[in-house]
C-alpha positions as CSV (number, residue, x, y, z in Angstrom):
1,M,208.5,147.6,22.0
2,R,204.8,148.2,22.5
3,N,202.3,146.9,20.0
4,K,199.3,149.3,19.7
5,G,196.0,148.3,18.2
6,T,193.2,145.7,18.5
7,N,193.1,142.0,18.8
8,I,196.8,141.7,19.6
9,K,197.9,138.3,20.8
10,I,200.6,137.7,23.3
11,T,201.8,134.5,25.0
12,V,201.9,134.6,28.8
13,K,203.0,131.5,30.7
14,N,202.2,129.4,27.6
15,Q,198.7,131.0,27.5
16,T,197.7,133.1,24.5
17,I,195.8,136.3,25.5
18,S,194.1,138.6,23.1
19,Y,194.0,142.3,24.0
20,N,193.5,145.8,22.7
21,D,196.1,148.5,23.5
22,E,195.4,152.1,22.7
23,G,196.4,155.6,23.8
24,P,199.6,157.5,24.5
25,N,202.8,155.6,25.5
26,A,203.6,157.6,28.6
27,A,200.0,158.0,29.8
28,P,198.7,156.3,33.0
29,V,197.4,152.8,32.3
30,I,193.8,151.6,32.7
31,I,193.0,147.9,32.3
32,L,189.4,147.0,31.5
33,I,188.2,143.5,32.6
34,H,185.0,142.3,31.0
35,G,182.1,140.4,32.7
36,F,180.6,137.0,32.2
37,P,179.9,135.8,29.6
38,F,181.2,138.5,27.3
39,D,184.5,139.7,25.8
40,K,186.7,142.8,25.6
41,S,184.5,144.4,22.9
42,M,182.0,145.3,25.6
43,W,184.3,148.2,26.5
44,N,184.4,149.7,23.0
45,D,182.6,152.9,24.1
46,Q,184.9,153.4,27.0
47,M,188.0,152.7,24.9
48,E,187.1,155.4,22.5
49,M,186.5,157.9,25.3
50,L,189.6,157.1,27.4
51,T,192.4,156.9,24.8
52,E,193.0,160.6,24.5
53,N,194.5,160.8,28.0
54,F,195.2,157.2,29.0
55,R,196.8,154.1,27.8
56,V,193.8,151.7,27.8
57,I,194.0,147.9,27.7
58,A,191.0,145.7,27.3
59,Y,191.7,142.0,27.2
60,D,189.8,138.7,26.8
61,I,189.8,136.6,29.9
62,R,191.0,133.0,29.2
63,G,188.4,131.1,27.2
64,F,186.5,134.2,26.2
65,G,186.8,136.2,22.9
66,N,190.0,135.4,21.2
67,S,192.0,134.2,24.3
68,E,192.8,130.5,24.7
69,A,191.2,128.5,27.5
70,G,194.3,126.6,28.4
71,T,194.2,123.3,30.4
72,Y,193.8,124.5,34.0
73,D,190.6,124.4,35.9
74,F,189.2,128.0,36.0
75,T,189.4,129.9,39.3
76,V,189.2,133.6,40.1
77,E,192.8,133.2,41.3
78,L,193.9,131.9,37.9
79,F,192.2,134.8,36.2
80,V,194.2,137.2,38.6
81,S,197.4,135.3,37.7
82,D,196.6,135.9,34.0
83,L,196.1,139.6,34.7
84,L,199.4,140.0,36.5
85,G,201.1,137.9,33.8
86,L,199.8,140.2,31.1
87,M,200.9,143.3,33.0
88,D,204.4,141.8,33.4
89,A,204.6,140.8,29.8
90,L,203.6,144.3,28.7
91,K,206.0,145.8,31.3
92,I,203.3,147.6,33.2
93,E,204.4,148.1,36.8
94,K,201.2,149.8,38.0
95,A,197.7,150.3,36.5
96,M,194.2,151.3,37.4
97,L,191.7,148.5,37.2
98,C,188.1,148.7,35.9
99,G,186.1,145.6,36.1
100,L,182.4,144.8,35.5
101,S,180.6,142.0,37.3
102,M,183.1,139.0,37.1
103,G,185.7,141.6,36.1
104,G,185.0,143.3,39.4
105,Y,185.5,140.0,41.2
106,I,188.9,139.7,39.5
107,A,189.8,143.3,40.3
108,L,188.9,143.0,44.0
109,N,190.9,139.8,44.4
110,A,193.9,141.3,42.5
111,I,194.0,144.5,44.6
112,E,193.6,142.5,47.8
113,N,196.6,140.2,47.0
114,Y,198.8,142.6,45.0
115,P,197.9,146.1,46.3
116,K,201.2,147.7,45.2
117,R,200.5,147.0,41.5
118,F,197.4,149.2,41.4
119,I,196.8,153.0,41.6
120,G,193.0,153.0,41.4
121,L,189.9,150.8,41.2
122,I,186.6,151.1,39.3
123,L,184.0,148.6,40.3
124,C,181.0,148.3,37.9
125,D,177.9,146.3,38.6
126,T,179.7,143.9,40.9
127,S,179.8,142.6,44.4
128,C,182.3,141.6,47.1
129,V,180.2,138.6,48.5
130,A,180.7,135.0,47.7
131,D,177.9,132.8,46.3
132,T,175.2,131.8,48.7
133,P,174.2,128.1,48.7
134,E,171.2,129.1,46.7
135,A,173.3,131.0,44.1
136,V,175.7,128.0,43.9
137,E,172.7,125.7,43.2
138,K,171.4,128.1,40.5
139,R,174.7,128.1,38.7
140,M,174.9,124.3,38.8
141,V,171.4,124.1,37.3
142,T,172.5,126.5,34.6
143,I,175.5,124.3,33.8
144,E,173.2,121.3,33.4
145,K,170.8,123.3,31.2
146,I,173.6,124.5,29.0
147,D,174.8,120.9,28.6
148,K,171.3,119.7,27.8
149,Y,169.8,122.5,25.8
150,G,172.7,124.4,24.4
151,I,173.7,128.1,24.4
152,E,170.7,129.6,22.7
153,L,168.4,129.1,25.6
154,F,171.1,130.2,28.1
155,A,171.6,133.4,26.0
156,N,167.9,134.2,25.9
157,E,167.4,133.7,29.6
158,S,170.5,135.7,30.4
159,I,169.4,138.7,28.3
160,K,166.1,138.9,30.4
161,N,168.2,139.6,33.5
162,L,171.0,141.6,32.1
163,F,169.1,144.7,30.9
164,S,166.8,147.3,32.3
165,P,163.2,147.4,31.1
166,I,163.8,150.5,29.1
167,S,166.6,148.9,27.2
168,F,164.2,146.4,25.6
169,V,162.5,149.4,24.1
170,I,165.4,151.7,23.1
171,N,168.5,149.4,23.0
172,Q,167.5,146.5,20.8
173,E,170.7,146.8,18.7
174,K,172.9,146.7,21.8
175,I,171.0,143.7,23.2
176,A,171.6,141.9,19.9
177,V,175.4,142.6,20.1
178,V,175.5,141.3,23.7
179,K,173.6,138.2,22.8
180,E,176.0,137.5,19.9
181,M,178.9,137.7,22.4
182,I,177.2,135.1,24.6
183,L,176.5,132.8,21.6
184,K,180.2,132.9,20.5
185,T,181.4,131.7,23.9
186,P,182.3,128.0,24.0
187,V,180.2,125.7,26.1
188,K,183.2,124.5,28.0
189,T,184.2,128.1,28.9
190,L,180.6,128.9,30.2
191,S,180.5,125.8,32.4
192,A,184.1,126.1,33.7
193,T,183.5,129.8,34.5
194,L,180.2,129.2,36.3
195,L,181.9,126.5,38.4
196,A,184.8,128.9,39.2
197,L,182.3,131.6,40.3
198,T,180.7,129.2,42.8
199,K,184.1,128.7,44.5
200,R,185.2,132.3,44.6
201,K,186.1,133.8,48.0
202,E,184.4,136.9,49.4
203,T,186.4,140.1,49.5
204,C,184.1,142.2,51.7
205,N,186.3,141.8,54.8
206,K,189.2,143.4,53.0
207,L,187.4,146.5,51.6
208,A,188.5,148.7,54.4
209,E,192.2,148.0,53.6
210,I,191.9,149.5,50.1
211,K,193.9,152.7,50.0
212,V,193.7,153.7,46.3
213,P,190.9,155.9,44.9
214,V,187.7,153.9,44.2
215,L,184.7,154.5,42.0
216,I,181.7,152.3,42.3
217,I,179.1,152.3,39.4
218,V,175.9,150.4,39.3
219,G,172.8,150.4,37.1
220,E,169.7,151.4,39.0
221,D,167.8,148.4,37.5
222,D,170.7,145.9,38.0
223,K,169.0,142.6,39.1
224,I,172.2,140.6,39.3
225,T,174.3,142.8,41.5
226,P,171.8,145.4,42.7
227,P,172.5,148.9,44.0
228,V,172.2,147.6,47.6
229,A,175.4,145.6,46.9
230,A,177.1,148.7,45.5
231,R,176.1,150.8,48.5
232,Q,177.5,148.1,50.9
233,M,180.9,148.3,49.2
234,H,180.7,152.1,49.2
235,K,180.1,152.1,52.9
236,N,183.1,149.9,53.6
237,I,185.6,151.5,51.2
238,K,186.8,154.8,52.7
239,S,186.4,157.8,50.5
240,S,185.0,155.8,47.7
241,I,182.6,157.4,45.2
242,L,179.2,155.8,44.2
243,N,177.3,156.6,41.1
244,V,174.0,155.0,40.2
245,I,173.2,155.0,36.5
246,E,169.7,155.6,35.4
247,N,168.1,153.6,32.6
248,A,170.6,150.8,33.1
249,G,170.6,147.3,34.4
250,H,173.7,145.0,34.8
251,L,175.5,146.3,31.8
252,S,175.5,150.0,32.7
253,N,178.5,150.8,30.5
254,I,176.6,149.5,27.4
255,E,173.1,150.5,28.2
256,N,173.8,154.1,29.2
257,S,177.3,154.6,28.0
258,Y,176.9,158.4,28.0
259,E,176.2,158.7,31.7
260,F,178.6,156.0,32.5
261,N,181.4,157.7,30.7
262,I,180.6,161.1,32.3
263,C,181.0,159.4,35.8
264,L,184.2,157.7,34.6
265,E,185.8,160.9,33.2
266,K,184.9,163.0,36.2
267,F,186.5,160.4,38.6
268,L,189.6,160.0,36.5
269,K,190.2,163.8,36.4
270,T,190.0,163.9,40.2
271,V,192.4,161.0,40.5
272,R,194.9,162.5,38.1
273,L,195.1,165.7,40.1
274,K,196.2,163.8,43.2
């Protein structure tokens, strides 16, 4: 029997995962995968909009939010295994994936390796490329700084890069909420995930094989995975749709949730008609 609601806990392969599950029982399923270093609450605005017509699941990746970290070394492949395990535990045969940033890395890896499990893909402020040597070095320095100076400095530095300039004027409350998400993330989770991201494989060479409908969304001021990265994916995924969100940086779904949700709703209506 399905458990509807928020902050539900389920054990998958001896791993406790926390998730939200809302919307009609018989509706198509959308799974929302959060970015680094956030939790499932970053999708609250989208959950509210989607639940009229979809069964919507947002979950905490292991180590984040209310999900246990477990004892394994973090990898994107492990995160994908958790995703498939959650789907199996909830008896979801097929779903649409929506991932932002790290969530997009997970979604791309999942659809590459388990294409029959997914009916659509929404890639938000993400990229298909692996870390460059320079990016790896930057993440390793970040791990050292977190260990030496703590999370507060990391959170403050992250905020500078996550948001568009206009958000620092009009979105102070949202910035505070995001900062609190970062501050609540355990140091071990931050370091383990940063290390996992340095080792992730590129998925660019498999983009042309994606057969499901794909929507790509990016904030026009995204410094971390800029519009050029989104356009490159759009170019290589046949029939994909690209939307650039104004007045938004890396967290386009939070910074300009109104425009983001319009793009999402329009795309989903098109997909459902097919």
